[in-house]
C-alpha positions in Angstrom: 28.6 6.7 -4.1 29.7 6.9 -7.8 27.4 8.7 -10.2 24.9 6.0 -11.5 25.0 7.5 -15.0 28.8 7.0 -15.3 29.5 3.8 -17.1 32.0 1.4 -15.6 31.7 2.8 -12.1 33.2 0.7 -9.4 30.2 0.7 -7.1 29.9 -2.6 -5.2 27.7 -4.8 -7.3 26.2 -7.9 -5.7 27.0 -11.4 -7.0 23.9 -12.5 -8.9 22.6 -15.4 -11.0 22.2 -15.3 -14.7 20.4 -18.4 -15.7 22.3 -21.3 -14.4 25.5 -19.2 -14.0 26.6 -17.1 -11.1 28.0 -13.7 -12.1 30.8 -12.2 -9.9 31.4 -8.6 -11.1 34.7 -6.8 -11.0 36.2 -6.3 -7.6 38.6 -3.6 -6.4 40.4 -3.8 -3.2 41.7 -1.0 -1.0 45.1 -0.9 -2.9 43.2 -0.3 -6.2 43.9 -3.7 -7.6 41.0 -4.9 -9.8 40.0 -8.5 -10.2 38.1 -9.0 -13.5 34.5 -10.3 -13.2 33.6 -13.8 -14.1 30.9 -16.4 -14.5 31.0 -19.6 -12.5 29.0 -22.8 -12.7 29.8 -26.2 -11.3 33.4 -25.2 -10.5 34.1 -23.8 -14.0 35.1 -20.2 -14.2 34.8 -18.0 -17.3 36.7 -14.8 -16.9 35.0 -11.9 -18.7 38.0 -9.9 -19.8 36.2 -7.7 -22.3 32.6 -7.6 -21.1 32.4 -7.8 -17.3 31.8 -4.1 -16.8 29.3 -4.0 -19.6 27.4 -6.9 -18.1 27.6 -5.3 -14.7 26.1 -2.0 -16.1 23.3 -4.0 -17.8 22.4 -5.8 -14.6 22.6 -2.6 -12.6 20.2 -1.0 -15.0 17.8 -4.0 -14.8 17.9 -3.8 -11.0 17.0 0.0 -11.1 14.1 -0.8 -13.5 12.8 -3.6 -11.3 12.9 -1.3 -8.2 11.2 1.5 -10.1 8.4 -0.9 -11.3 8.1 -2.5 -7.9 7.1 0.9 -6.3 3.4 1.5 -6.6 2.6 4.5 -8.7 6.1 5.0 -10.1 5.2 3.5 -13.5 2.3 4.2 -15.8 -0.2 1.4 -15.6 -2.5 0.6 -18.4 -6.1 0.4 -17.4 -6.5 -3.1 -18.8 -9.8 -4.5 -20.0 -12.8 -3.8 -17.9 -14.9 -6.8 -16.8 -18.4 -6.8 -18.2 -20.0 -7.9 -15.0 -17.9 -5.7 -12.7 -20.0 -3.0 -10.9 -19.2 0.6 -11.8 -17.5 2.4 -9.0 -18.4 6.0 -8.5 -15.6 8.6 -8.5 -13.9 9.4 -5.2 -15.9 11.9 -3.1 -19.2 10.8 -4.6 -21.5 8.6 -2.6 -25.2 8.2 -2.6 -25.1 7.7 1.1 -24.1 11.3 1.7 -27.1 13.7 2.0 -27.4 15.8 -1.2 -25.7 13.2 -3.4 -28.9 11.2 -4.1 -29.8 10.8 -7.8 -32.8 12.7 -8.9 -36.1 10.9 -8.5 -38.5 10.5 -11.4 
């Protein structure tokens, strides 16, 4: 597999949608011939002579970010606003049901 940090790598990118268009990235056959990527919609094809690899790099980066954010605990999560009526949860390992953890009595 090519180095993901290397721009313009020829790793096999999937065909994907960009809005109403379908993006077909550059393809390289076994002989080394390269077909330049293009956008297609309703039978119209727009060949991306100068930006197909740049667009493929962008989409590859977005896929990596989506995968990274989809894995629980891989991205820092903001605590968000606390609900005023939500019960306070004791820290892990602390339970009043365990002997010795009862609050002091007045």
